[in-house]
C-alpha positions in Angstrom: 0.0 0.0 0.0 1.3 3.3 -1.0 0.9 6.1 1.4 0.7 9.8 0.7 0.8 12.5 3.4 0.0 15.4 1.1 -2.0 15.9 -2.1 0.3 14.3 -4.5 -1.5 13.3 -7.8 -2.5 9.8 -7.9 -0.5 7.6 -10.3 -3.8 6.0 -11.4 -7.6 6.6 -11.5 -9.0 5.6 -8.3 -12.0 4.7 -6.2 -12.1 6.6 -3.2 -13.5 5.8 0.2 -13.9 9.1 2.1 -14.0 9.4 5.9 -11.7 9.6 9.2 -12.4 6.0 10.1 -11.8 6.0 13.9 -11.9 2.6 14.7 -12.4 1.0 11.1 -15.5 -0.5 12.4 -18.0 -2.6 10.1 -19.8 0.4 9.1 -16.7 1.8 7.8 -15.5 -1.4 6.3 -18.8 -1.6 4.3 -17.6 1.8 2.8 -14.1 0.8 2.0 -14.9 -2.5 0.6 -17.2 -0.7 -1.9 -14.1 1.0 -3.2 -12.1 -2.1 -3.1 -14.6 -3.8 -5.4 -14.2 -1.4 -8.1 -10.7 -3.0 -9.0 -12.7 -4.9 -11.4 -13.6 -1.8 -13.2 -9.9 -0.9 -13.5 -9.9 1.7 -10.5 -7.2 1.6 -7.9 -8.7 1.2 -4.4 -7.9 4.6 -2.3 -8.9 5.9 0.9 -8.8 9.7 1.9 -8.4 10.4 5.5 -6.8 12.5 8.1 -3.8 12.3 10.4 -5.9 14.2 13.2 -9.7 14.3 13.9 -11.8 16.9 12.4 -14.6 16.4 14.9 -14.2 18.4 17.9 -14.6 16.5 21.3 -13.0 13.5 20.3 -9.5 14.4 20.0 -8.6 12.5 23.4 -10.9 9.7 22.7 -9.5 7.9 19.5 -10.2 4.1 19.0 -7.3 3.4 16.8 -3.9 5.1 16.1 -2.4 5.7 12.6 -0.3 2.3 12.4 -3.7 0.2 13.3 -5.8 2.1 10.9 -3.3 1.6 7.6 -2.8 -2.0 8.5 -6.6 -2.6 8.6 -7.2 -0.6 5.4 -4.4 -2.7 3.7 -5.8 -6.1 5.0 -9.2 -5.0 3.4 -7.5 -4.3 0.0 -6.7 -0.2 -0.1 -3.7 0.3 -2.5 -3.5 3.9 -1.9 -3.9 5.8 1.3 -3.9 9.5 1.4 -3.3 10.9 4.9 -2.6 14.5 4.9 -2.9 17.2 7.8 -6.8 18.5 7.9 -5.5 22.1 7.7 -4.8 21.3 3.9 -8.2 21.0 2.9 -10.2 22.6 5.7 -11.0 25.9 4.4 -11.9 24.5 0.8 -15.5 24.8 -0.3 -17.3 21.9 -1.3 -16.8 22.7 -5.0 -13.0 23.3 -4.6 -12.7 19.9 -2.6 -14.5 17.9 -5.4 -12.6 19.7 -8.4 -9.1 20.2 -6.8 -8.9 17.1 -4.7 -11.4 14.3 -5.8 -11.0 15.1 -9.7 -7.5 16.5 -10.0 -5.5 14.7 -7.3 -7.2 11.3 -7.1 -8.2 11.4 -10.7 -11.6 9.4 -9.0 -13.8 7.3 -11.3 -16.1 6.7 -8.1 -16.6 8.0 -4.8 -17.8 6.4 -1.7 -18.9 7.6 1.8 -20.9 7.0 4.8 -24.4 8.3 5.3 -23.5 11.0 7.7 -20.4 12.2 6.0 -19.6 15.9 5.9 -17.1 17.9 4.0 -16.1 21.3 2.8 -15.3 24.5 4.8 -16.9 23.9 8.5 -18.2 20.4 7.5 -21.4 22.0 5.9 -21.9 19.8 3.1 -23.4 16.4 3.0 -23.4 13.3 1.0 -26.2 14.3 -1.0 -24.3 17.7 -2.0 -21.2 15.5 -2.6 -23.4 13.3 -5.2 -24.4 16.4 -7.1 -21.0 18.0 -7.3 -19.3 14.7 -8.5 -21.8 14.2 -11.1 -20.6 17.6 -12.8 -17.2 16.4 -13.2 -18.1 12.8 -14.1 -17.5 11.1 -11.1 -20.0 8.7 -9.5 -20.8 9.2 -6.0 -22.5 6.6 -3.5 -23.5 6.9 0.2 -23.3 3.8 1.9 -26.4 3.0 4.5 -25.6 2.5 8.1 -25.0 -1.0 9.4 -27.2 -2.1 12.2 -26.6 -4.6 14.9 -29.6 -5.5 17.1 -31.2 -2.2 18.0 -28.3 0.1 17.4 -26.6 1.4 14.3 -22.8 0.7 14.3 -20.8 3.8 15.2 -17.6 5.2 16.6 -19.6 7.1 19.0 -21.4 4.0 20.0 -18.2 1.9 20.2 -16.8 4.6 22.8 -20.1 4.4 24.8 -19.6 0.4 25.0 -15.8 0.8 26.1 -16.3 3.5 28.8 -18.7 1.1 30.1 -16.6 -2.0 30.2 -19.0 -3.5 27.4 -16.0 -4.9 25.5 -17.9 -7.8 23.8 -20.5 -5.3 22.5 -17.6 -3.0 21.2 -15.5 -5.6 19.6 -18.8 -6.8 17.7 -19.2 -3.5 16.3 -15.5 -3.0 15.5 -15.3 -6.6 13.8 -12.2 -7.3 15.8 -11.0 -7.2 19.3 -10.2 -3.6 20.8 -6.7 -3.4 21.9 -3.6 -1.4 22.8 -0.7 -1.5 20.8 3.0 -0.3 22.2 6.2 -1.1 23.5 6.5 -2.6 26.6 8.1 -0.3 29.3 9.6 -0.9 32.4 7.4 -0.7 35.7 8.4 -1.0 39.5 9.1 -4.7 39.1 6.1 -5.4 41.8 4.6 -8.0 39.6 7.8 -9.9 39.9 7.7 -9.5 43.7 4.5 -10.8 43.9 5.1 -13.6 41.5 3.1 -12.3 38.6 5.3 -10.3 36.3 3.7 -7.9 34.1 3.9 -6.2 30.7 3.2 -2.5 31.1 2.0 -0.5 28.3 1.4 3.4 28.0 -1.7 4.9 26.4 -0.9 7.5 24.1 -2.3 10.9 25.0 -5.2 10.9 22.5 -6.5 7.3 22.6 -9.7 6.5 24.4 -9.4 4.7 27.9 -11.9 2.0 28.7 -13.6 1.5 31.9 -10.9 0.9 34.6 -11.0 -2.5 35.6 -9.5 -6.1 35.0 -10.1 -7.9 31.7 -9.5 -11.1 30.1 -7.1 -10.6 27.3 -5.3 -12.1 24.7 -1.4 -10.6 24.4 0.1 -11.0 20.8 3.9 -10.8 20.8 5.9 -11.5 17.6 3.0 -13.2 16.0 2.5 -15.7 19.1 -0.9 -15.4 21.0 -0.9 -15.6 24.7 -3.7 -15.6 27.4 -3.7 -12.3 29.6 -5.3 -10.9 32.4 -5.0 -6.8 32.0 -5.7 -4.2 34.5 -6.6 -0.8 33.0 -6.6 2.0 35.6 -4.4 3.9 38.2 -3.5 0.7 40.2 -4.9 2.3 43.7 -3.3 -0.2 45.9 0.3 0.3 44.7 0.4 3.8 43.3 -0.5 7.1 44.5 -0.2 8.7 40.9 -3.4 9.2 39.0 -1.9 8.3 35.7 -3.9 5.5 33.9 -2.0 2.6 32.2 -2.3 -0.9 31.0 -0.7 -3.7 32.8 -1.1 -7.4 32.0 0.1 -10.5 33.5 0.3 -13.7 31.4 -0.5 -16.8 33.6 0.9 -19.4 31.3 3.8 -17.6 29.8 7.4 -18.8 30.7 9.2 -16.7 28.2 12.2 -14.0 28.8 12.1 -10.4 29.5 9.8 -8.1 27.1 11.1 -4.5 27.8 11.0 -2.6 24.6 9.3 -5.1 22.6 6.1 -4.6 20.3 3.2 -5.9 22.1 -0.5 -6.0 21.4 -3.0 -6.5 24.2 -6.8 -7.3 22.9 -9.3 -7.2 25.4 -11.8 -10.1 25.6 -14.1 -9.7 28.6 -14.5 -7.5 31.5 -14.1 -9.2 34.8 -14.2 -6.6 37.6 -13.8 -3.0 38.6 -10.7 -2.0 39.7 -10.3 -2.1 43.5 -7.8 -0.7 46.1 -6.8 -4.0 48.3 -6.1 -3.7 52.0 -2.5 -5.2 51.4 -0.3 -6.8 48.8 -1.2 -10.2 50.0 -4.8 -9.5 49.1 -3.7 -7.9 45.7 -1.7 -10.8 44.9 -4.6 -13.4 45.6 -7.1 -11.1 43.8 -4.4 -11.4 40.8 -4.2 -15.3 41.1 -7.8 -15.4 40.8 -8.4 -13.0 37.9 -5.7 -15.3 36.1 -7.6 -18.4 36.8 -10.7 -16.7 35.4 -9.3 -15.3 32.4 -7.5 -18.9 31.7 -10.8 -20.4 31.8 -12.7 -18.0 29.8 -10.2 -17.9 26.8 -9.5 -21.6 26.8 -13.1 -22.0 26.1 -12.9 -19.7 23.1 -9.9 -21.6 21.7 -7.1 -19.7 22.9 
C-alpha cells in the first residue's frame, strides 16, 4: 500500500473511500470494501482520511492510531492511502474539494462515503451535495447505508460508549475485531515480579480512548504468537498514588523472557471486575491469581 501525506496526484485513476474512519468498524469497512470492489472496473482502491480528527470533542478518545488504521486498510485491500493534515483542505469549499482533490488529485472515477459524511469548509456539505457535485465532473458518488446490529447502528460514538461502560464484547462485535492497545513494553516497578506475577506495562497515547477502569481477560500478541492474559486498566490504587492510567498485563501461562522494549498487542476480550484498592499486597496477589484463573478458563473455552 502506497501512503501519501500530501496531495500528490495519484499515479492511476481511483475509487475513493472518504472518511476519518476512527476504529475502522463494520460500517467503515462496508464503505472501504465498496471502493476495493472497483478494482474489477480498473480503478485503484484508495482511502482519503486525516492524520488528526476533524471532529471536536473526540481529540482524546481515539479508537485507533494511524499504524492500526493503516494495517486494517491494507488488509481490506486498499492500495493507496492519503493521510494529509486536515489543515490542507479545511478551508476548501465543497466545489473546490470535489474539483481540486477528488478530480485532480485522486483522478476519481467513483467515490464512496458513509451516510453521515460531511465535508467542505466548516463541514457543512452532506453526501447528497457530494453526489451532485461529483456528477458535474463525471464522477459517480455512492452513499452507503448505516450498518445495524440489533437495536443500534454501528458507529464510533456507540463503540466509545460501550468501552467506557466496560462492555468490551459489544464493542468488539461492532468493530469486527478485538479492541486493543499496541505499544512497546515499558519498565515498571517490578512489583509484579516480587508478587510472582511479572507484568507487561503499556502506556496509553495521549489521544487514545481509555476503556473503563478494571480487570479484563485479554489476548497478548508478541511476535505473532498469542498468549492468554489478564489485564488491569487504571491507576493501580493499591500500589500507586499517581493518577496516571496505564495498561498492565500478566500472562499466567507465559514462560518466556523479558519483554521490555518489544512491541506488544493487548486485545481485550471480557470485563472481569472493576479496579479495586486492596488492604494489602497479599490480598492483591490473591486477587491477581484468581483473575488469572478466570481469564484462562474463559479464553480456553474460546479456543485460545
